[in-house]
Structure formats: structure tokens, C-alpha cells
C-alpha positions as CSV (number, residue, x, y, z in Angstrom):
1,S,10.2,6.4,2.3
2,M,8.1,7.0,-0.8
3,N,10.8,8.6,-2.9
4,G,13.5,6.1,-1.7
5,T,13.3,2.4,-1.0
6,M,9.7,2.0,-2.1
7,V,10.7,2.0,-5.7
8,T,14.3,1.0,-5.6
9,T,13.9,-1.9,-3.2
10,F,10.3,-3.0,-2.6
11,L,9.0,-2.7,-6.2
12,A,12.3,-3.8,-7.7
13,A,12.2,-7.0,-5.6
14,L,8.6,-7.8,-6.6
15,N,9.3,-7.2,-10.3
16,T,12.6,-9.1,-10.6
17,A,12.3,-12.5,-12.2
18,P,10.8,-14.8,-11.3
19,C,8.7,-11.9,-9.8
20,F,6.1,-12.0,-7.0
21,A,3.2,-14.4,-7.6
22,G,4.3,-14.9,-11.2
23,H,3.7,-11.3,-12.2
24,C,6.3,-8.6,-13.0
25,D,4.0,-5.6,-13.3
26,W,3.6,-4.6,-9.6
27,R,3.2,-0.9,-8.8
28,V,2.0,1.5,-6.1
29,P,-1.8,2.2,-6.3
30,N,-3.0,5.7,-6.9
31,I,-5.2,7.2,-4.2
32,T,-8.5,6.1,-5.8
33,E,-7.3,2.5,-6.1
34,L,-6.0,2.5,-2.5
35,L,-9.3,3.9,-1.3
36,S,-11.1,1.0,-3.0
37,L,-9.5,-1.3,-0.4
38,V,-11.2,0.7,2.5
39,N,-14.2,-0.9,4.1
40,Y,-15.9,1.8,6.3
41,E,-18.1,-0.8,8.0
42,T,-15.2,-2.0,10.0
43,F,-12.0,-0.6,11.6
44,S,-8.5,-1.5,12.8
45,P,-8.0,-2.3,10.0
46,A,-10.7,-0.6,7.9
47,T,-10.5,-3.0,5.0
48,F,-12.2,-6.1,3.6
49,S,-11.4,-9.6,4.9
50,A,-9.6,-10.6,1.7
51,F,-6.9,-8.0,2.5
52,N,-6.5,-9.1,6.2
53,T,-6.4,-12.9,6.2
54,G,-4.0,-15.4,7.9
55,C,-2.3,-12.7,9.9
56,T,-0.3,-14.7,12.4
57,A,3.2,-14.2,13.8
58,G,5.8,-14.9,11.2
59,C,3.4,-14.8,8.3
60,T,4.9,-13.9,4.9
61,V,3.4,-12.1,2.0
62,T,3.2,-15.3,0.0
63,A,1.2,-17.0,2.7
64,C,-1.1,-14.2,4.0
65,S,-2.6,-10.8,3.2
66,C,-2.3,-8.6,6.2
67,T,-3.2,-4.9,6.5
68,V,-1.7,-3.1,9.4
69,S,-3.9,-0.4,11.1
70,S,-1.4,2.2,9.9
71,Y,-0.5,4.6,7.1
72,Y,-0.2,3.4,3.5
73,W,1.2,5.5,0.7
74,S,-0.5,6.1,-2.7
75,S,1.4,7.1,-5.8
76,S,-0.7,10.3,-6.0
77,T,1.1,13.5,-5.4
78,Y,-0.7,16.3,-3.5
79,R,-0.7,19.0,-6.1
80,A,-0.8,21.9,-3.7
81,L,2.4,20.6,-2.0
82,P,4.4,18.5,-4.6
83,D,6.7,17.2,-1.8
84,Y,3.6,15.6,-0.3
85,A,1.6,12.5,-1.4
86,W,-1.8,11.2,-0.4
87,Y,-2.1,8.3,2.0
88,V,-4.8,6.2,3.7
89,Y,-4.8,5.4,7.4
90,F,-6.2,1.9,7.5
91,G,-7.1,2.1,11.2
92,S,-10.1,4.3,10.3
93,G,-10.0,4.7,6.5
94,F,-9.3,8.4,6.6
95,V,-7.3,10.1,3.8
96,Y,-4.6,12.8,4.2
97,S,-1.4,14.0,2.6
98,N,2.1,14.1,4.2
99,D,5.7,14.6,3.3
100,K,6.9,11.9,0.9
101,T,10.0,11.3,3.0
102,L,8.1,9.6,5.8
103,G,8.4,5.8,6.2
104,Y,4.8,4.6,5.7
105,Y,3.6,1.2,4.5
106,V,3.1,0.3,0.8
107,R,0.7,-2.2,-0.8
108,A,1.6,-3.2,-4.3
109,V,-1.1,-3.7,-6.9
110,R,-1.1,-4.8,-10.6
111,G,-3.3,-4.3,-13.6
112,G,-5.2,-1.2,-14.6
113,S,-3.4,2.1,-14.6
């Protein structure tokens, strides 16, 4: 869930030396950054080929970049309901908010803010 294992397990593992891909500054993208990965000219997944390559059985994050046609959390809280956060559904590219306790996917990014 967003307020549980995402930070304590997933990001901690990526940012523990020697760190993922040689970088120790991985984080969860905000909704604007996550939306920049959406390609509305395709679907299932609605993303660019660079984010969905080499997706074969048993592929690992170090060997491929797969995007599941599912829900991905952003780090952006939905201000009207602070227990909710914005997410992107990469099946179609739609954006919505939901309860932060739900177990959605996460894609880590680095750089920027």
C-alpha cells in the first residue's frame, strides 16, 4: 500500500547501497510526472515503448521495463480527501484518486523534484 511497504520496503531496497542501477535517489513520481509516461495513442498499456520492453516471463527489473495495464500510485495526495492519492490506470491512461491503503503498483523515478 502507498503508506506502507511502498516506502519502507520498495524504495528502501532501491536506495540501499549499492542501490538500483547505480543511483540512490529513487522516489515515487508525482501525478504530473506519472502522467508524462502515458501515451494516449496506444492502450493496454497506455505508455511509450521505452516503458514496456522485454516483458517476458521471469523478466526482472534490471533486464526489462514492463508496465502492467493496471493502477500505479503517484506521490500526490488528493487534497479534498487527504487519505486518498492520485493514480494512473495504464490500461487506458485515465487518472483518478483512491484510498492510499490499496495495493496498487509503483514505478520509481529519479531526478527533478
